[in-house]
PDB file with one MODEL, atoms N, CA, C and O in Angstrom:
MODEL        1
ATOM      1  N   MET A   1      13.920   2.054   5.862  1.00  0.00           N
ATOM      2  CA  MET A   1      12.814   2.543   5.070  1.00  0.00           C
ATOM      3  C   MET A   1      12.537   1.553   3.948  1.00  0.00           C
ATOM      4  O   MET A   1      13.462   1.070   3.295  1.00  0.00           O
ATOM      5  N   CYS A   2      11.291   1.261   3.731  1.00  0.00           N
ATOM      6  CA  CYS A   2      10.967   0.288   2.694  1.00  0.00           C
ATOM      7  C   CYS A   2      10.961   0.944   1.328  1.00  0.00           C
ATOM      8  O   CYS A   2      10.818   2.161   1.210  1.00  0.00           O
ATOM      9  N   ASN A   3      11.115   0.140   0.314  1.00  0.00           N
ATOM     10  CA  ASN A   3      11.024   0.633  -1.059  1.00  0.00           C
ATOM     11  C   ASN A   3       9.592   0.477  -1.517  1.00  0.00           C
ATOM     12  O   ASN A   3       9.034  -0.617  -1.432  1.00  0.00           O
ATOM     13  N   GLY A   4       8.990   1.535  -1.995  1.00  0.00           N
ATOM     14  CA  GLY A   4       7.629   1.457  -2.485  1.00  0.00           C
ATOM     15  C   GLY A   4       6.864   2.719  -2.175  1.00  0.00           C
ATOM     16  O   GLY A   4       7.445   3.777  -1.934  1.00  0.00           O
ATOM     17  N   THR A   5       5.586   2.595  -2.184  1.00  0.00           N
ATOM     18  CA  THR A   5       4.735   3.761  -1.999  1.00  0.00           C
ATOM     19  C   THR A   5       4.780   4.278  -0.576  1.00  0.00           C
ATOM     20  O   THR A   5       5.175   3.578   0.357  1.00  0.00           O
ATOM     21  N   HIS A   6       4.366   5.512  -0.444  1.00  0.00           N
ATOM     22  CA  HIS A   6       4.296   6.122   0.890  1.00  0.00           C
ATOM     23  C   HIS A   6       3.326   5.334   1.772  1.00  0.00           C
ATOM     24  O   HIS A   6       3.562   5.155   2.966  1.00  0.00           O
ATOM     25  N   GLU A   7       2.247   4.872   1.174  1.00  0.00           N
ATOM     26  CA  GLU A   7       1.256   4.117   1.941  1.00  0.00           C
ATOM     27  C   GLU A   7       1.876   2.862   2.537  1.00  0.00           C
ATOM     28  O   GLU A   7       1.657   2.564   3.711  1.00  0.00           O
ATOM     29  N   ARG A   8       2.648   2.121   1.743  1.00  0.00           N
ATOM     30  CA  ARG A   8       3.293   0.913   2.268  1.00  0.00           C
ATOM     31  C   ARG A   8       4.272   1.283   3.365  1.00  0.00           C
ATOM     32  O   ARG A   8       4.402   0.570   4.360  1.00  0.00           O
ATOM     33  N   HIS A   9       4.958   2.401   3.181  1.00  0.00           N
ATOM     34  CA  HIS A   9       5.901   2.851   4.205  1.00  0.00           C
ATOM     35  C   HIS A   9       5.156   3.171   5.500  1.00  0.00           C
ATOM     36  O   HIS A   9       5.604   2.808   6.588  1.00  0.00           O
ATOM     37  N   MET A  10       4.024   3.847   5.378  1.00  0.00           N
ATOM     38  CA  MET A  10       3.238   4.193   6.565  1.00  0.00           C
ATOM     39  C   MET A  10       2.751   2.917   7.263  1.00  0.00           C
ATOM     40  O   MET A  10       2.805   2.812   8.489  1.00  0.00           O
ATOM     41  N   MET A  11       2.281   1.962   6.479  1.00  0.00           N
ATOM     42  CA  MET A  11       1.791   0.721   7.061  1.00  0.00           C
ATOM     43  C   MET A  11       2.933  -0.033   7.751  1.00  0.00           C
ATOM     44  O   MET A  11       2.749  -0.593   8.832  1.00  0.00           O
ATOM     45  N   TYR A  12       4.108  -0.042   7.124  1.00  0.00           N
ATOM     46  CA  TYR A  12       5.267  -0.699   7.724  1.00  0.00           C
ATOM     47  C   TYR A  12       5.599  -0.043   9.057  1.00  0.00           C
ATOM     48  O   TYR A  12       5.804  -0.721  10.063  1.00  0.00           O
ATOM     49  N   ARG A  13       5.649   1.285   9.050  1.00  0.00           N
ATOM     50  CA  ARG A  13       5.990   2.014  10.271  1.00  0.00           C
ATOM     51  C   ARG A  13       4.971   1.745  11.367  1.00  0.00           C
ATOM     52  O   ARG A  13       5.331   1.626  12.538  1.00  0.00           O
ATOM     53  N   MET A  14       3.710   1.650  10.993  1.00  0.00           N
ATOM     54  CA  MET A  14       2.664   1.477  11.993  1.00  0.00           C
ATOM     55  C   MET A  14       2.624   0.046  12.535  1.00  0.00           C
ATOM     56  O   MET A  14       2.287  -0.160  13.701  1.00  0.00           O
ATOM     57  N   HIS A  15       2.963  -0.941  11.704  1.00  0.00           N
ATOM     58  CA  HIS A  15       2.827  -2.329  12.137  1.00  0.00           C
ATOM     59  C   HIS A  15       4.142  -2.987  12.544  1.00  0.00           C
ATOM     60  O   HIS A  15       4.131  -3.937  13.328  1.00  0.00           O
ATOM     61  N   CYS A  16       5.260  -2.513  12.037  1.00  0.00           N
ATOM     62  CA  CYS A  16       6.525  -3.163  12.317  1.00  0.00           C
ATOM     63  C   CYS A  16       7.454  -2.307  13.175  1.00  0.00           C
ATOM     64  O   CYS A  16       8.535  -2.751  13.561  1.00  0.00           O
ATOM     65  N   GLY A  17       7.039  -1.111  13.461  1.00  0.00           N
ATOM     66  CA  GLY A  17       7.862  -0.218  14.266  1.00  0.00           C
ATOM     67  C   GLY A  17       7.504  -0.358  15.738  1.00  0.00           C
ATOM     68  O   GLY A  17       7.129  -1.429  16.217  1.00  0.00           O
ATOM     69  N   ARG A  18       7.632   0.737  16.417  1.00  0.00           N
ATOM     70  CA  ARG A  18       7.270   0.744  17.832  1.00  0.00           C
ATOM     71  C   ARG A  18       5.796   0.411  17.996  1.00  0.00           C
ATOM     72  O   ARG A  18       5.003   0.574  17.070  1.00  0.00           O
ATOM     73  N   GLN A  19       5.449  -0.047  19.162  1.00  0.00           N
ATOM     74  CA  GLN A  19       4.052  -0.388  19.425  1.00  0.00           C
ATOM     75  C   GLN A  19       3.294   0.735  20.122  1.00  0.00           C
ATOM     76  O   GLN A  19       2.071   0.821  20.002  1.00  0.00           O
ATOM     77  N   PHE A  20       3.994   1.584  20.840  1.00  0.00           N
ATOM     78  CA  PHE A  20       3.319   2.606  21.625  1.00  0.00           C
ATOM     79  C   PHE A  20       3.809   3.992  21.210  1.00  0.00           C
ATOM     80  O   PHE A  20       5.009   4.266  21.206  1.00  0.00           O
ATOM     81  N   TYR A  21       2.868   4.849  20.864  1.00  0.00           N
ATOM     82  CA  TYR A  21       3.186   6.183  20.397  1.00  0.00           C
ATOM     83  C   TYR A  21       2.518   7.217  21.304  1.00  0.00           C
ATOM     84  O   TYR A  21       1.473   6.965  21.905  1.00  0.00           O
ATOM     85  N   THR A  22       3.143   8.366  21.382  1.00  0.00           N
ATOM     86  CA  THR A  22       2.543   9.455  22.142  1.00  0.00           C
ATOM     87  C   THR A  22       1.370  10.015  21.349  1.00  0.00           C
ATOM     88  O   THR A  22       1.233   9.761  20.153  1.00  0.00           O
ATOM     89  N   LYS A  23       0.538  10.771  22.025  1.00  0.00           N
ATOM     90  CA  LYS A  23      -0.601  11.402  21.366  1.00  0.00           C
ATOM     91  C   LYS A  23      -0.122  12.294  20.232  1.00  0.00           C
ATOM     92  O   LYS A  23      -0.713  12.291  19.152  1.00  0.00           O
ATOM     93  N   GLU A  24       0.937  13.052  20.461  1.00  0.00           N
ATOM     94  CA  GLU A  24       1.477  13.950  19.444  1.00  0.00           C
ATOM     95  C   GLU A  24       1.971  13.174  18.226  1.00  0.00           C
ATOM     96  O   GLU A  24       1.761  13.602  17.092  1.00  0.00           O
ATOM     97  N   GLU A  25       2.628  12.031  18.456  1.00  0.00           N
ATOM     98  CA  GLU A  25       3.107  11.198  17.350  1.00  0.00           C
ATOM     99  C   GLU A  25       1.944  10.638  16.536  1.00  0.00           C
ATOM    100  O   GLU A  25       2.011  10.587  15.308  1.00  0.00           O
ATOM    101  N   LYS A  26       0.888  10.221  17.214  1.00  0.00           N
ATOM    102  CA  LYS A  26      -0.289   9.701  16.513  1.00  0.00           C
ATOM    103  C   LYS A  26      -0.904  10.781  15.637  1.00  0.00           C
ATOM    104  O   LYS A  26      -1.267  10.523  14.489  1.00  0.00           O
ATOM    105  N   ILE A  27      -1.023  11.993  16.179  1.00  0.00           N
ATOM    106  CA  ILE A  27      -1.587  13.103  15.412  1.00  0.00           C
ATOM    107  C   ILE A  27      -0.729  13.390  14.196  1.00  0.00           C
ATOM    108  O   ILE A  27      -1.250  13.568  13.095  1.00  0.00           O
ATOM    109  N   GLU A  28       0.589  13.437  14.382  1.00  0.00           N
ATOM    110  CA  GLU A  28       1.504  13.709  13.278  1.00  0.00           C
ATOM    111  C   GLU A  28       1.377  12.654  12.179  1.00  0.00           C
ATOM    112  O   GLU A  28       1.322  12.987  10.995  1.00  0.00           O
ATOM    113  N   ARG A  29       1.331  11.403  12.570  1.00  0.00           N
ATOM    114  CA  ARG A  29       1.208  10.317  11.590  1.00  0.00           C
ATOM    115  C   ARG A  29      -0.119  10.391  10.839  1.00  0.00           C
ATOM    116  O   ARG A  29      -0.162  10.182   9.626  1.00  0.00           O
ATOM    117  N   LEU A  30      -1.178  10.684  11.547  1.00  0.00           N
ATOM    118  CA  LEU A  30      -2.479  10.785  10.893  1.00  0.00           C
ATOM    119  C   LEU A  30      -2.525  11.974   9.937  1.00  0.00           C
ATOM    120  O   LEU A  30      -3.112  11.879   8.859  1.00  0.00           O
ATOM    121  N   GLU A  31      -1.909  13.093  10.322  1.00  0.00           N
ATOM    122  CA  GLU A  31      -1.862  14.245   9.436  1.00  0.00           C
ATOM    123  C   GLU A  31      -1.054  13.936   8.179  1.00  0.00           C
ATOM    124  O   GLU A  31      -1.436  14.346   7.084  1.00  0.00           O
ATOM    125  N   GLU A  32       0.065  13.213   8.327  1.00  0.00           N
ATOM    126  CA  GLU A  32       0.865  12.807   7.171  1.00  0.00           C
ATOM    127  C   GLU A  32       0.054  11.894   6.256  1.00  0.00           C
ATOM    128  O   GLU A  32       0.075  12.047   5.035  1.00  0.00           O
ATOM    129  N   TYR A  33      -0.650  10.956   6.850  1.00  0.00           N
ATOM    130  CA  TYR A  33      -1.451  10.017   6.067  1.00  0.00           C
ATOM    131  C   TYR A  33      -2.582  10.743   5.348  1.00  0.00           C
ATOM    132  O   TYR A  33      -2.879  10.436   4.193  1.00  0.00           O
ATOM    133  N   LYS A  34      -3.212  11.700   6.016  1.00  0.00           N
ATOM    134  CA  LYS A  34      -4.292  12.494   5.414  1.00  0.00           C
ATOM    135  C   LYS A  34      -3.759  13.268   4.218  1.00  0.00           C
ATOM    136  O   LYS A  34      -4.413  13.319   3.177  1.00  0.00           O
ATOM    137  N   LYS A  35      -2.583  13.872   4.350  1.00  0.00           N
ATOM    138  CA  LYS A  35      -1.978  14.610   3.244  1.00  0.00           C
ATOM    139  C   LYS A  35      -1.710  13.666   2.070  1.00  0.00           C
ATOM    140  O   LYS A  35      -1.975  14.011   0.919  1.00  0.00           O
ATOM    141  N   TRP A  36      -1.183  12.477   2.365  1.00  0.00           N
ATOM    142  CA  TRP A  36      -0.923  11.503   1.309  1.00  0.00           C
ATOM    143  C   TRP A  36      -2.222  11.127   0.601  1.00  0.00           C
ATOM    144  O   TRP A  36      -2.256  11.044  -0.627  1.00  0.00           O
ATOM    145  N   LEU A  37      -3.288  10.899   1.365  1.00  0.00           N
ATOM    146  CA  LEU A  37      -4.577  10.543   0.769  1.00  0.00           C
ATOM    147  C   LEU A  37      -5.110  11.671  -0.115  1.00  0.00           C
ATOM    148  O   LEU A  37      -5.656  11.413  -1.188  1.00  0.00           O
ATOM    149  N   GLU A  38      -4.952  12.914   0.330  1.00  0.00           N
ATOM    150  CA  GLU A  38      -5.410  14.051  -0.459  1.00  0.00           C
ATOM    151  C   GLU A  38      -4.640  14.141  -1.775  1.00  0.00           C
ATOM    152  O   GLU A  38      -5.230  14.420  -2.819  1.00  0.00           O
ATOM    153  N   GLN A  39      -3.341  13.910  -1.734  1.00  0.00           N
ATOM    154  CA  GLN A  39      -2.526  13.941  -2.947  1.00  0.00           C
ATOM    155  C   GLN A  39      -2.910  12.797  -3.884  1.00  0.00           C
ATOM    156  O   GLN A  39      -2.976  12.974  -5.100  1.00  0.00           O
ATOM    157  N   GLU A  40      -3.159  11.638  -3.313  1.00  0.00           N
ATOM    158  CA  GLU A  40      -3.566  10.476  -4.109  1.00  0.00           C
ATOM    159  C   GLU A  40      -4.908  10.746  -4.775  1.00  0.00           C
ATOM    160  O   GLU A  40      -5.098  10.415  -5.946  1.00  0.00           O
ATOM    161  N   THR A  41      -5.841  11.345  -4.039  1.00  0.00           N
ATOM    162  CA  THR A  41      -7.154  11.682  -4.573  1.00  0.00           C
ATOM    163  C   THR A  41      -7.018  12.653  -5.735  1.00  0.00           C
ATOM    164  O   THR A  41      -7.678  12.488  -6.761  1.00  0.00           O
ATOM    165  N   LYS A  42      -6.173  13.659  -5.587  1.00  0.00           N
ATOM    166  CA  LYS A  42      -5.946  14.625  -6.663  1.00  0.00           C
ATOM    167  C   LYS A  42      -5.409  13.923  -7.907  1.00  0.00           C
ATOM    168  O   LYS A  42      -5.839  14.222  -9.021  1.00  0.00           O
ATOM    169  N   GLY A  43      -4.484  13.002  -7.727  1.00  0.00           N
ATOM    170  CA  GLY A  43      -3.946  12.248  -8.854  1.00  0.00           C
ATOM    171  C   GLY A  43      -5.002  11.409  -9.546  1.00  0.00           C
ATOM    172  O   GLY A  43      -5.026  11.328 -10.774  1.00  0.00           O
ATOM    173  N   VAL A  44      -5.872  10.788  -8.771  1.00  0.00           N
ATOM    174  CA  VAL A  44      -6.956   9.978  -9.337  1.00  0.00           C
ATOM    175  C   VAL A  44      -7.905  10.866 -10.138  1.00  0.00           C
ATOM    176  O   VAL A  44      -8.312  10.512 -11.245  1.00  0.00           O
ATOM    177  N   GLU A  45      -8.254  12.020  -9.574  1.00  0.00           N
ATOM    178  CA  GLU A  45      -9.155  12.943 -10.268  1.00  0.00           C
ATOM    179  C   GLU A  45      -8.550  13.419 -11.584  1.00  0.00           C
ATOM    180  O   GLU A  45      -9.251  13.493 -12.593  1.00  0.00           O
ATOM    181  N   GLU A  46      -7.256  13.744 -11.587  1.00  0.00           N
ATOM    182  CA  GLU A  46      -6.584  14.171 -12.813  1.00  0.00           C
ATOM    183  C   GLU A  46      -6.583  13.053 -13.855  1.00  0.00           C
ATOM    184  O   GLU A  46      -6.806  13.304 -15.039  1.00  0.00           O
ATOM    185  N   THR A  47      -6.334  11.838 -13.418  1.00  0.00           N
ATOM    186  CA  THR A  47      -6.321  10.701 -14.339  1.00  0.00           C
ATOM    187  C   THR A  47      -7.696  10.479 -14.942  1.00  0.00           C
ATOM    188  O   THR A  47      -7.807  10.208 -16.137  1.00  0.00           O
ATOM    189  N   ILE A  48      -8.743  10.587 -14.137  1.00  0.00           N
ATOM    190  CA  ILE A  48     -10.110  10.423 -14.640  1.00  0.00           C
ATOM    191  C   ILE A  48     -10.403  11.482 -15.707  1.00  0.00           C
ATOM    192  O   ILE A  48     -10.963  11.170 -16.758  1.00  0.00           O
ATOM    193  N   LYS A  49     -10.022  12.735 -15.433  1.00  0.00           N
ATOM    194  CA  LYS A  49     -10.259  13.807 -16.416  1.00  0.00           C
ATOM    195  C   LYS A  49      -9.531  13.516 -17.722  1.00  0.00           C
ATOM    196  O   LYS A  49     -10.100  13.684 -18.800  1.00  0.00           O
ATOM    197  N   GLU A  50      -8.282  13.082 -17.634  1.00  0.00           N
ATOM    198  CA  GLU A  50      -7.499  12.769 -18.832  1.00  0.00           C
ATOM    199  C   GLU A  50      -8.134  11.645 -19.624  1.00  0.00           C
ATOM    200  O   GLU A  50      -8.201  11.707 -20.851  1.00  0.00           O
ATOM    201  N   LEU A  51      -8.603  10.615 -18.927  1.00  0.00           N
ATOM    202  CA  LEU A  51      -9.232   9.486 -19.612  1.00  0.00           C
ATOM    203  C   LEU A  51     -10.532   9.878 -20.281  1.00  0.00           C
ATOM    204  O   LEU A  51     -10.850   9.383 -21.363  1.00  0.00           O
ATOM    205  N   LYS A  52     -11.293  10.769 -19.645  1.00  0.00           N
ATOM    206  CA  LYS A  52     -12.546  11.228 -20.253  1.00  0.00           C
ATOM    207  C   LYS A  52     -12.280  12.055 -21.499  1.00  0.00           C
ATOM    208  O   LYS A  52     -13.035  11.975 -22.468  1.00  0.00           O
ATOM    209  N   LYS A  53     -11.203  12.857 -21.488  1.00  0.00           N
ATOM    210  CA  LYS A  53     -10.847  13.653 -22.661  1.00  0.00           C
ATOM    211  C   LYS A  53     -10.446  12.759 -23.818  1.00  0.00           C
ATOM    212  O   LYS A  53     -10.742  13.063 -24.973  1.00  0.00           O
ATOM    213  N   ALA A  54      -9.773  11.660 -23.516  1.00  0.00           N
ATOM    214  CA  ALA A  54      -9.292  10.755 -24.549  1.00  0.00           C
ATOM    215  C   ALA A  54     -10.409   9.934 -25.171  1.00  0.00           C
ATOM    216  O   ALA A  54     -10.225   9.350 -26.239  1.00  0.00           O
ATOM    217  N   SER A  55     -11.564   9.881 -24.520  1.00  0.00           N
ATOM    218  CA  SER A  55     -12.686   9.052 -25.045  1.00  0.00           C
ATOM    219  C   SER A  55     -13.350   9.691 -26.220  1.00  0.00           C
ATOM    220  O   SER A  55     -14.298   9.133 -26.772  1.00  0.00           O
TER     221      SER A  55
ENDMDL
END
């Protein structure tokens, strides 16, 4: 497992791991990535709100 963000870990797994995945594995990976993106988006939105309050 690499040290760093989940995104880098996902990219490592997708590019340096196995080359062929089952349909179920692809769906699982995409769902994990979607969840990560949603969490990242929430964090960005919270940061924007905090910065606007500080202005």
